[in-house]
Structures are given as C-alpha cells and as structure tokens.
N, C-alpha and C positions, 0 to 999 in steps of 0.2 A: 099814452102816446099813440097817435094815429099812424097807421101803416099807409105808405104810398100806394094808391090804387093800382098802379102799373106793377109794382112789386107783388102786391097781393094777387093780381091776375096771374103772374108768372109762377107763383107758388102753388096755385090750385092743381095743375096736373101732377106735380111732385107729391103733394099731400094726398091727392086721390090715389095715386099709386101706392104710397105708404100705407094708407088705410086698407086698401085692397089686399096687400100682402101681409099686413100685420096679423091677420087671422090664420095665415098658413104657417106651418112649422118648418124650420130649417131642414129637418130630416125628410120632409115630404116634398118631393118635387111638384111644381105646379104643372098642370097639363099644358100641352102646346097652346099658345095664346089663340083665343078666338078672334075673329075679325074685329079690329078696333082696339084690342088689348095690346099694350106695349110688349114688344119682344125684347130680349136682352140687348139686341143691336140698337133698339130705340132708347133703352135705359142708359147705356154707357154715355152717349152724348149729353144726356141730362146732367151727368156728373162731370162734364167737361173732358171726357175721354173719347177717343175715336172708336166707332162701332166695329172696326176691323181688328180689334185686339183678339177676338175670338174667331175660330173657324166656322164654316157654314154648317157644322154638324151638331149644333146645340139642339137638344131635344126638349129641355126644360130648365127652369131656374127658379130659385127662391131668394128673396131679399127681405131681411128683417129690418125693423125700424132703426136699429142701431148701425145698419150698413153691412152687417155680416151677410154673406151670400154663399150659395152653392149653385154651380152650373154643371149640368149633366150633358155629356156628349154621347153620340151613338157608340163610340168606342175611342180608344186612344188613337192619336193620329199626329201627322207632321205637316207643317206649313213652312215653305221657304220664303223668308224675308231676306234682309241683308245677311242673316244668320238662319240656320235651320232651327225651328222651334218644335218641341214635342209637347203635346197636350195629353194629359191623362184623361180618362173618361169622366173624372170628377174633379172640378177645380173649386177651391174655396178661398176666401179671403175676406177682407173688410174694405168696402168702398166708401170714399169720402170725395168731396168735390176736388177734382184734379189728381186723385191718387188711389191706388189699390195697395193696401198693406196686408201683412200676414198671409201673403199669397202662397198657396200650395197647389201643385198639379201642373205647373208649366216649367219646362226646362229649355235651356239654350245650349246648342253644340258649339264649342270653341276648341279648335285644335284636337278634334276627335274625342273630346271629353265632354260629358254632359254636366251642366251646372244648374242648380235650382234658381229660378227667378223669384226673389223675395218681395219685390216691390216694383210697381210701375207708377210713374208720375209724369205730369206735364207741367210746363211753366204756366204761372198765373201772373199776369194776363197771358193768354195763349200765344205760343210762338210756333216755329216750324220744327220743334224738337220734342222728343219723348225720351224718357230716361228709364232704363231697366237696371234695378239693383240686383246684382248677383254676388252674394256674400258682402264683402266690403267694397266691391267695385261697382261703380255707376257707369253705364254705357249709354252715351247720347246717340240717338238715331234720328233720321229724318221721319217726321210724323206722317208724311204723305203715303208711305207704304202701308199704313194702318188705317187709312181712311175707307177702304173698301173691304168687304168681307171676302176672305180667301177660301178656296176649296181645300178640303182636308184630304191628305193622303194617308192610307193606312199602313204605309211602310216607307222606309227611306229608299229613294230611287234616284235615278239620274246621276248627275255629276257627283253628288255626295257619296252615293253608294259605290260608284266607280273609283273615286279617290280612296275610300276605305279599303276596297279590294286591292288596290295597288300598294297601299301601306302594308296590308297583311301579307302580300306576296314578297315584299322586301324583307320582312322580318321572319318569314316562314323558312 
C-alpha cells in the first residue's frame, strides 16, 4: 500500500527526531540543542500540545522512541497560570499525540494544597481547551495561557504568598 506523499513528507521531521534521539539513553540528558536542532518547546507542538506547558528553565531533555521522556530544569520552580503550578527539577512521563500520561514532577495548588498532575491532554481535533488530570478529577482550562513559554520563579511570591501568610496568621 503506497503512502500519500504529503503524509510521508510530514512524517520525515518526526522520524528524523526519533532516529536522532533513539541512540540516547533516557537517563542521559541531551545537551542544549545546537542551532537547527529541535528544543522541547518545538517537540511539544509536533505532538499536538502547546509549547508553553513547560517553563523557560529547561536545560535538556530526552525522548525515547516509545514516547517516554525526561525533562531537566535548572531547578524546581513555579509558574502562575489560572492556578499556581510547581515544577520539580526533573519531569518524566510518556508523550503521545494529544496527551502526556504517567506524568511525574508537576503539581498544581488548589485551596493551599498541592496535588500531583497525572495527565495532560488536548481535544482532537484541537479546540480551545486543555485538560489536566489530578487524581480522579479532570480540570478543563483555556489553552491560550499555555501557548507561550512562561518565566519560572524559584519561589512562591506575590498574591499567593501573601494569601498564605494571611491564612497562617488566622490560624496562629
């Protein structure tokens, strides 16, 4: 059965990426990409996910042919979206088109409690929503806030920190 030439052309960059990284080990981070090599922010959209899911502090990543990945950050940090998100210095999971499963290393703050984010997925065909699975709960958010890469903060600050201080003063 012959493959459509347009489909074949669109698969070439993905297959090239997979061949390049298939020789690297999951436990060994790849060095910062050289000019012309895809960054993790380039790879996410190839899987139908927004590049802004990760903060700007990614130092390296590895991706195996089966979709398992490891992303390394300069250090743990926070990014404020609709909710405050905490990123550990190492994030792991399995990426498929439209989803990240088996996710470890990302937490979301809700009512002053931190919850592990287990899965991230988007609608197929794409819509304006992205879904975060936290335990048995799915939270639908506007995907626009994840389209740009956000700066990472190394500590909780601003409104969230002030709110936490007020709560601790009430209970102290």
